[in-house]
C-alpha positions as CSV (number, residue, x, y, z in Angstrom):
1,M,129.4,224.5,136.9
2,S,126.8,226.3,139.0
3,V,127.7,227.1,142.6
4,A,124.6,225.2,143.6
5,F,126.2,221.9,142.6
6,T,129.4,222.4,144.5
7,K,130.4,222.5,148.2
8,E,131.1,226.2,148.0
9,E,129.5,228.3,150.7
10,S,128.5,231.0,148.3
11,A,129.0,232.5,144.8
12,E,131.4,234.9,146.5
13,T,133.6,232.0,147.7
14,A,133.5,230.5,144.2
15,S,134.7,233.8,142.6
16,E,137.6,234.0,145.1
17,T,138.8,230.7,143.8
18,L,138.5,231.4,140.1
19,L,140.9,234.2,139.6
20,P,141.5,235.5,136.1
21,D,145.0,235.0,134.6
22,R,147.5,237.8,135.0
23,P,147.9,239.7,131.8
24,I,150.8,238.7,129.6
25,S,152.7,241.6,127.9
26,P,152.6,241.8,124.1
27,H,156.3,242.9,124.1
28,P,159.2,240.4,123.7
29,N,160.0,238.8,127.1
30,L,163.6,240.0,127.4
31,V,165.3,239.3,130.7
32,T,168.6,239.6,132.3
33,E,170.3,236.6,133.9
34,A,169.2,237.9,137.3
35,G,165.7,238.4,136.0
36,L,165.5,234.8,134.8
37,Q,166.7,233.6,138.2
38,A,164.1,235.8,139.9
39,L,161.3,234.3,137.8
40,Q,162.5,230.8,138.6
41,A,162.5,231.6,142.4
42,Q,159.1,233.2,142.2
43,L,157.7,230.1,140.4
44,Q,159.2,227.9,143.1
45,D,157.6,230.1,145.8
46,A,154.2,229.9,144.0
47,R,154.5,226.1,143.9
48,E,155.4,225.9,147.5
49,A,152.5,228.2,148.5
50,Y,150.1,226.0,146.4
51,E,151.4,222.8,148.0
52,A,150.9,224.4,151.5
53,A,147.4,225.3,150.6
54,Q,146.6,221.8,149.5
55,R,147.3,220.6,153.1
56,I,144.5,222.7,154.5
57,E,141.5,220.6,155.6
58,D,138.7,223.0,155.0
59,V,137.7,222.7,151.3
60,N,136.7,226.3,150.9
61,E,139.7,227.7,152.7
62,K,141.9,225.3,150.6
63,R,140.4,226.8,147.4
64,R,140.8,230.4,148.6
65,Q,144.5,229.8,149.6
66,S,145.3,228.0,146.4
67,A,143.8,230.6,144.0
68,V,146.7,233.1,144.0
69,P,149.6,230.7,143.9
70,L,147.9,228.7,141.1
71,R,147.3,231.9,139.0
72,D,150.9,233.0,139.7
73,A,152.3,229.6,138.7
74,R,150.5,229.8,135.4
75,Y,151.8,233.3,134.7
76,L,155.4,232.5,135.7
77,T,155.5,229.3,133.8
78,E,154.5,231.2,130.6
79,R,157.0,234.0,131.3
80,L,159.8,231.4,131.8
81,R,158.8,229.6,128.6
82,T,159.0,232.8,126.6
83,A,162.0,234.3,128.4
84,Q,164.9,235.6,126.1
85,V,168.0,236.0,128.2
86,I,170.0,239.0,127.0
87,P,173.6,239.1,128.1
88,D,175.0,242.2,129.8
89,P,176.0,244.8,127.2
90,A,179.6,244.3,125.9
91,S,180.1,248.1,125.6
92,T,179.3,251.2,127.6
93,E,179.5,253.4,124.5
94,T,175.7,253.4,124.0
95,V,172.7,252.6,126.2
96,A,171.4,249.1,125.7
97,F,169.3,246.5,127.5
98,G,171.1,245.8,130.8
99,S,172.8,249.2,130.9
100,T,172.8,251.3,134.0
101,V,172.3,254.9,132.9
102,T,172.7,258.1,134.9
103,F,170.9,261.1,133.3
104,S,169.8,264.6,134.3
105,R,166.3,265.9,133.7
106,A,165.4,269.4,132.5
107,D,164.2,270.2,136.1
108,G,167.7,269.5,137.4
109,R,167.0,266.0,138.9
110,V,169.7,263.4,138.4
111,Q,168.5,259.8,138.2
112,T,170.1,256.4,137.7
113,Y,168.3,253.3,136.4
114,R,169.2,249.9,135.0
115,I,167.2,248.9,131.9
116,V,165.8,245.5,132.5
117,G,162.9,243.2,131.5
118,E,159.3,244.0,132.4
119,D,159.0,241.4,135.3
120,E,162.2,242.6,137.0
121,A,161.6,246.3,136.7
122,D,161.3,248.2,140.0
123,P,161.8,251.9,139.7
124,K,162.1,252.4,143.5
125,A,165.0,249.9,143.5
126,G,166.6,251.6,140.5
127,S,165.5,249.5,137.5
128,I,163.0,250.3,134.7
129,S,161.5,248.2,132.0
130,F,163.0,248.4,128.5
131,V,159.5,249.4,127.3
132,A,159.2,252.3,129.7
133,P,159.1,255.7,127.9
134,V,162.3,256.9,129.5
135,A,164.1,253.7,128.6
136,R,162.9,254.0,125.0
137,L,164.4,257.5,124.9
138,L,167.7,256.3,126.3
139,I,168.4,253.1,124.3
140,G,170.9,253.7,121.5
141,K,172.1,257.0,122.9
142,A,175.7,257.9,124.2
143,V,177.1,260.0,127.0
144,G,176.3,263.6,126.3
145,D,173.4,262.9,124.1
146,V,170.1,264.7,124.8
147,A,166.8,262.9,124.3
148,G,163.2,264.1,124.5
149,S,162.2,267.7,124.2
150,G,161.1,270.6,126.3
151,S,160.4,269.8,129.9
152,Q,160.9,266.1,129.1
153,E,164.4,266.6,127.9
154,I,167.1,264.3,129.5
155,E,170.9,264.3,129.1
156,I,172.9,261.2,129.5
157,L,175.7,261.6,132.0
158,S,177.1,258.1,132.3
159,I,176.6,254.5,131.1
160,A,177.7,251.5,133.1
């Protein structure tokens, strides 16, 4: 519908209320139990933000404040629908989804990451997605194994 036939103040206001959907990854939606709970909490937060926005009197402001929570709710609903909860690894013999791995890089840095689902990955907090290049190198390897090559070489020090 054209902006001319709505109560919008301008085309800019209309575009602020019609946000494109967040992209959905083509990879399987693997999650840890904690990741599933985080998605559920985020969906609840999005619903509460949307409900709060619906109480705003000004129509244009209501639409602006509703746009992000509505988009997020659509995304999170889909991610919860497709979530595949993967239990914590039964063994620490090899790196798997859910493992916490400490490894050294060729430049001497030692890093520790937990391998988790895409939506729960936060490298600054010590978790990386199972589709991240480093995680792909690590999965299936054991302590002492070396993965990668040259300056990208990493050696697994421990698995928890």
